[in-house]
C-alpha positions in Angstrom: -68.8 -19.6 -70.5 -66.7 -18.3 -73.3 -63.8 -15.9 -73.6 -63.5 -13.3 -76.3 -61.0 -15.4 -78.1 -62.9 -18.7 -77.5 -64.4 -21.1 -74.9 -62.6 -21.8 -71.6 -61.2 -25.3 -71.5 -62.7 -27.8 -69.0 -59.3 -28.2 -67.1 -59.2 -24.4 -66.6 -62.8 -24.4 -65.2 -61.7 -27.2 -62.7 -58.8 -25.1 -61.4 -61.0 -22.1 -60.9 -63.5 -24.2 -59.0 -60.8 -25.5 -56.6 -59.7 -21.9 -55.8 -63.2 -20.9 -54.9 -63.6 -23.9 -52.6 -60.3 -23.0 -50.9 -61.5 -19.4 -50.3 -64.7 -20.3 -48.6 -63.2 -21.3 -45.2 -61.1 -18.1 -45.1 -64.1 -16.0 -45.7 -66.1 -17.7 -43.0 -63.3 -17.5 -40.5 -62.6 -13.8 -41.3 -66.3 -13.0 -40.9 -66.5 -14.7 -37.6 -63.4 -12.8 -36.4 -64.7 -9.4 -37.3 -68.1 -10.2 -35.7 -66.4 -11.3 -32.5 -64.2 -8.1 -32.4 -67.3 -6.0 -32.9 -69.3 -7.7 -30.3 -66.6 -8.0 -27.6 -67.5 -4.8 -25.9 -71.3 -5.2 -26.3 -73.6 -6.1 -23.4 -75.3 -9.4 -23.8 -79.1 -9.3 -23.6 -80.8 -10.6 -20.5 -81.2 -14.4 -20.4 -78.6 -14.9 -23.1 -76.1 -17.7 -22.2 -72.6 -16.6 -21.2 -70.0 -17.5 -23.7 -68.0 -20.5 -22.8 -64.7 -18.7 -23.4 -65.3 -16.2 -20.6 -62.5 -16.3 -17.9 -63.3 -18.5 -14.9 -62.5 -17.0 -11.4 -59.3 -18.5 -9.9 -59.5 -19.1 -6.1 -55.7 -18.4 -6.0 -56.3 -14.8 -7.3 -56.5 -13.4 -3.8 -53.2 -15.0 -2.9 -51.5 -13.6 -6.0 -52.6 -10.1 -5.4 -50.3 -9.2 -2.5 -47.3 -10.6 -4.5 -48.3 -8.6 -7.5 -48.6 -5.5 -5.3 -45.2 -6.2 -3.7 -43.7 -6.5 -7.2 -45.3 -3.3 -8.2 -43.9 -1.6 -5.0 -40.5 -3.0 -5.8 -40.7 -1.7 -9.3 -41.6 1.7 -8.0 -38.7 1.6 -5.6 -36.3 0.8 -8.4 -37.8 3.2 -10.8 -35.5 5.9 -12.3 -35.3 9.0 -10.2 -37.1 11.0 -12.9 -40.2 8.8 -12.4 -40.2 9.2 -8.6 -42.0 11.8 -6.6 -39.9 14.4 -4.8 -40.5 12.7 -1.5 -39.4 9.4 -2.9 -36.3 10.9 -4.4 -35.4 12.5 -1.1 -36.0 9.2 0.7 -33.7 7.3 -1.8 -31.0 10.0 -1.5 -31.1 9.6 2.3 -30.8 5.9 2.0 -27.9 6.0 -0.4 -26.1 8.6 1.8 -26.3 6.5 4.9 -25.5 3.3 3.1 -22.2 4.9 1.9 -21.4 6.3 5.3 -22.0 2.9 6.9 -19.7 1.2 4.4 -17.0 3.8 5.0 -17.4 3.5 8.8 -17.0 -0.3 8.6 -13.9 0.0 6.4 -12.3 2.5 8.7 -13.0 0.2 11.7 -11.7 -2.9 10.0 -8.6 -1.1 8.6 -7.7 0.3 12.0 -8.2 -2.9 13.9 -6.1 -4.8 11.3 -3.3 -2.2 11.3 -3.0 -2.1 15.1 -3.2 -5.8 15.9 0.6 -5.7 16.6 2.3 -3.0 18.7 4.2 -0.2 16.8 7.6 -1.5 18.2 7.2 -5.0 16.9 6.1 -5.3 13.2 6.4 -8.0 10.6 9.2 -7.4 8.2 6.8 -7.6 5.2 5.2 -4.4 6.3 8.5 -2.5 6.2 10.7 -3.8 3.3 12.6 -0.6 3.2 13.8 -1.1 6.8 15.1 -4.6 6.5 18.6 -3.5 5.6 20.9 -0.7 6.8 21.0 2.3 4.4 23.6 1.8 1.6 22.3 4.3 -1.0 23.0 3.7 -4.7 21.8 5.9 -7.5 22.4 6.4 -11.3 22.2 9.7 -13.2 23.4 11.0 -16.6 27.0 12.2 -16.4 25.9 15.1 -18.6 22.1 15.8 -18.4 22.4 18.2 -21.4 24.1 15.6 -23.5 21.5 13.0 -22.5 18.7 15.3 -23.4 20.3 16.1 -26.8 20.8 12.4 -27.4 24.6 12.9 -28.0 25.7 10.7 -25.1 24.3 7.9 -23.0 27.1 7.8 -20.4 25.6 7.2 -16.9 27.2 8.0 -13.6 26.7 5.3 -10.9 27.2 6.5 -7.3 27.2 4.3 -4.1 28.2 4.7 -0.4 28.4 1.9 2.1 26.9 4.0 4.9 25.1 7.2 5.6 25.5 7.5 9.4 29.1 7.7 10.6 30.2 7.9 14.2 33.5 8.5 15.9 36.4 6.8 14.1 34.2 5.1 11.5 35.1 5.2 7.8 32.7 5.6 4.9 33.5 4.3 1.4 32.3 6.0 -1.8 32.2 4.3 -5.2 32.0 6.0 -8.6 31.7 4.3 -12.0 30.8 5.3 -15.6 28.7 3.1 -17.9 26.5 3.3 -21.0 22.8 2.6 -21.3 23.6 -1.2 -21.5 25.7 -0.9 -18.3 28.9 -1.6 -20.2 31.9 0.2 -18.5 33.1 3.5 -19.9 36.3 5.4 -19.1 35.9 7.2 -15.8 38.1 9.6 -13.9 37.5 11.5 -10.7 39.1 14.8 -11.4 38.6 16.3 -7.9 36.8 15.5 -4.6 36.4 17.8 -1.7 34.7 17.2 1.7 33.2 20.1 3.6 30.2 21.1 5.7 26.9 20.9 4.0 25.8 24.3 2.6 22.4 24.3 4.3 23.9 24.2 7.8 24.0 27.4 9.8 27.5 29.0 9.9 28.6 26.6 7.1 32.0 27.4 5.5 33.8 28.0 8.7 36.0 24.9 8.1 38.2 24.5 5.1 37.4 21.7 2.6 39.4 18.5 2.7 40.5 16.5 -0.4 39.3 12.9 -0.7 41.3 10.5 -2.9 39.6 8.1 -5.4 41.6 5.1 -6.6 41.1 1.9 -8.7 44.2 0.2 -7.4 42.7 -2.5 -5.1 43.9 -0.6 -2.1 42.5 1.9 0.4 39.1 0.3 0.4 38.9 -0.4 -3.3 37.7 -4.0 -3.9 39.3 -4.9 -7.3 42.1 -3.1 -9.1 41.4 -2.0 -12.7 37.6 -2.9 -12.7 36.5 0.7 -13.5 35.0 1.2 -10.0 36.8 4.1 -8.3 36.7 4.1 -4.5 37.1 7.0 -2.1 37.8 6.4 1.6 36.7 9.1 4.0 37.3 9.1 7.8 36.0 12.4 9.2 37.7 12.1 12.6 41.1 11.8 10.9 40.5 14.2 8.0 39.8 17.5 9.8 36.3 17.0 11.3 37.1 15.4 14.7 35.2 18.2 16.5 32.4 18.5 14.1 28.9 16.9 14.3 26.4 17.3 11.5 26.0 16.8 7.7 29.2 16.6 5.6 29.1 16.7 1.8 31.8 15.3 -0.5 31.6 17.0 -3.9 33.3 15.2 -6.8 33.9 16.1 -10.4 33.9 13.2 -12.9 35.2 13.0 -16.4 34.5 10.4 -19.1 36.0 11.2 -22.5 34.9 14.7 -23.4 32.1 14.8 -20.8 32.6 16.2 -17.3 30.2 17.1 -14.5 29.8 17.3 -10.7 28.0 15.1 -8.2 28.1 14.7 -4.4 27.7 12.3 -1.4 26.2 13.3 2.0 27.0 11.7 5.4 25.6 12.4 8.8 28.5 12.5 11.3 28.6 12.4 15.1 32.0 12.8 16.6 31.2 11.4 20.1 28.2 9.0 20.5 25.7 9.9 23.3 25.4 6.2 24.3 27.1 2.9 23.6 25.9 -0.7 23.3 27.7 -2.9 25.8 27.6 -6.5 26.9 25.5 -9.4 25.8 21.8 -9.5 25.0 19.5 -10.9 27.6 16.4 -12.7 26.4 13.2 -13.3 28.4 10.0 -15.1 27.5 7.2 -13.2 29.2 3.6 -12.3 28.7 3.4 -14.5 25.6 6.1 -12.6 23.8 9.9 -12.7 23.6 11.8 -9.7 24.9 15.5 -9.0 24.0 17.3 -6.6 26.4 20.4 -4.8 25.0 22.6 -3.2 27.7 23.7 0.3 27.0 25.9 2.9 28.7 24.2 6.3 28.4 26.4 9.4 28.4 23.6 11.8 27.6 20.1 11.4 29.0 17.1 11.8 26.7 14.8 10.0 24.2 16.5 7.3 22.3 15.3 5.5 19.2 16.8 2.1 18.6 16.0 -0.3 15.7 16.9 -4.0 15.0 16.2 -6.6 12.3 15.2 -10.2 13.1 15.8 -13.1 10.7 14.6 -16.7 11.0 16.8 -19.8 11.1 17.2 -19.7 7.3 18.3 -16.0 7.2 14.9 -14.8 5.9 14.0 -11.4 7.3 11.1 -11.8 9.8 10.5 -8.7 11.8 11.5 -5.1 12.5 11.9 -4.2 16.1 12.1 -0.7 17.6 12.5 1.1 20.9 11.4 4.7 21.6 11.7 5.7 25.2 13.5 8.0 27.6 16.8 6.8 29.1 18.7 8.2 32.0 22.5 8.5 32.3 24.4 5.4 33.4 23.9 1.7 32.7 20.5 1.0 31.1 18.7 -1.6 29.0 17.0 -1.2 25.7 14.1 -3.7 25.3 13.3 -5.0 21.8 10.0 -6.8 21.9 9.1 -9.7 19.6 5.3 -9.7 19.9 3.7 -13.1 20.4 1.0 -12.7 17.7 3.6 -11.7 15.1 5.3 -15.0 15.8 2.1 -17.0 15.8 0.9 -15.4 12.5 4.1 -15.5 10.5 5.5 -18.8 12.0 9.2 -18.3 11.7 11.6 -21.2 12.3 13.7 -20.9 15.4 16.3 -19.9 16.5 16.0 -16.2 15.4 18.9 -13.9 14.8 19.0 -10.2 15.8 21.2 -8.2 13.5 22.1 -4.6 12.4 21.1 -2.7 15.5 21.3 1.1 15.2 20.2 4.0 17.4 20.3 7.7 18.1 19.5 10.3 20.7 16.6 12.4 19.4 17.2 16.2 19.8 14.3 18.5 20.3 15.9 21.4 18.4 18.7 22.0 15.9 20.1 20.5 12.7 20.7 17.6 12.6 17.9 16.3 14.8 19.9 13.4 16.2 23.2 12.3 17.7 24.2 8.8 16.5 25.2 5.7 18.4 27.7 3.3 16.8 25.7 0.7 14.8 26.1 -3.0 15.6 26.5 -4.4 12.1 25.9 -8.1 11.4 24.6 -10.7 13.8 24.2 -9.4 17.4 22.3 -12.3 19.2 20.8 -15.7 18.4 17.8 -16.7 20.4 17.0 -20.1 21.9 14.6 -22.5 20.2 10.9 -22.1 21.1 7.6 -23.7 19.9 4.8 -21.6 18.5 2.5 -22.7 21.3 4.7 -20.8 23.8 3.6 -17.5 22.4 0.3 -15.7 22.7 -2.1 -15.3 19.8 -3.9 -12.3 21.4 -3.9 -8.9 19.6 -2.1 -5.9 21.1 -4.1 -3.8 23.5 -3.5 -0.3 24.8 -5.7 2.5 26.2 -5.3 4.5 23.0 -6.2 1.5 20.7 -9.3 0.8 22.8 -10.4 4.4 22.7 -10.1 4.7 18.9 -11.8 1.4 18.4 -14.7 2.4 20.5 -15.1 5.7 18.6 -15.0 3.9 15.3 -17.6 1.4 16.5 -19.8 4.4 17.5 -19.5 5.6 13.9 -20.7 2.2 12.6 -23.6 2.1 15.1 -24.8 5.6 14.3 -24.6 5.0 10.5 -26.5 1.7 10.9 -29.2 3.4 13.0 -29.6 6.2 10.4 -29.8 3.7 7.6 -32.4 1.6 9.3 -34.5 4.8 9.9 -34.2 5.7 6.3 -35.2 2.3 5.1 -38.2 2.4 7.4 -39.0 5.9 6.0 -38.8 7.4 9.5 -37.8 11.0 9.9 -34.3 11.6 11.1 -34.0 12.5 14.7 
């Protein structure tokens, strides 16, 4: 063999021979592959031997079939709604509906049972943190809202009163202070202060306003002289309101530098209490709970609401107790119940201390809606020591609680029944 430009060298001929030998197996394999592909769907002639590569029947095939069918059914059940038939979509929607209703019914039952395991009149203090102390409102507001909005002043007005409910000869103290945004004191002056009936009361304005003095002298109720905290002392019974019962408002005008604005304090005043706490507390361990009986002298019969706070031995608030029942005129007792399960669940250390007991006569009509009793401030009674085992761990029971529980259980049962029917693809009754 020769090329146009000369003979092919022997080394080149050897390389070409090797390439041809390498291509032979590829050609044979490729031809066999295409022959097999073409003959795969052909029918073998009679008497021809079956290919050895044909699949062999597996005796476990019958056992796998139900599982495969089950998997297919599960795939159909979990298929997207767009791939389901109308009947299947309706079935799935019914199942989802009753599944949600069942979950909601169970949550309602569990929430109600948990919320009512203690009686309303004996609750753990952690449930009512806002009731653990007597009301002593304190608030802060810009002295001049317009200046604060414009950004020309950051002077704040801090207002506080040591009580809201005032009875008989009791006195209430008001405190006023001016400070900046960092709570640093600023010059402060109460230009005027006037006590009068609240404007919202019917026939308000029939009594003239009474001036209230604010001082920073360390006298007249003021704690520290010259500390920038101005204190006003107000005693309604001695300052023109001895025959009045209702809401009184003390309007003040405050100045700090070039800024000046108004603010106010409200108190609810009862000139003569409808009932009075008297004598010593009587304690009785009965029915797995601890009952504290407070003697009272009732002047006006009616529905009384009484509240007390209970601390453990270390002074940590433990429970909030209440009484809400009718009392007749004369000597009566108010029962404050310390429920056994509250003690068993929260495990306070004994002895317990009852403190800050207040109460009022609830009025059916009129404004205000109550006549106040004189509050027993500070410790009122210290209990004996008890062990936890002396108290019952049973939940509170009442006809009302049993009724509502049964109704909620019916909701759960009905929802479960409907869900079971939907899961079984049965028509709803």
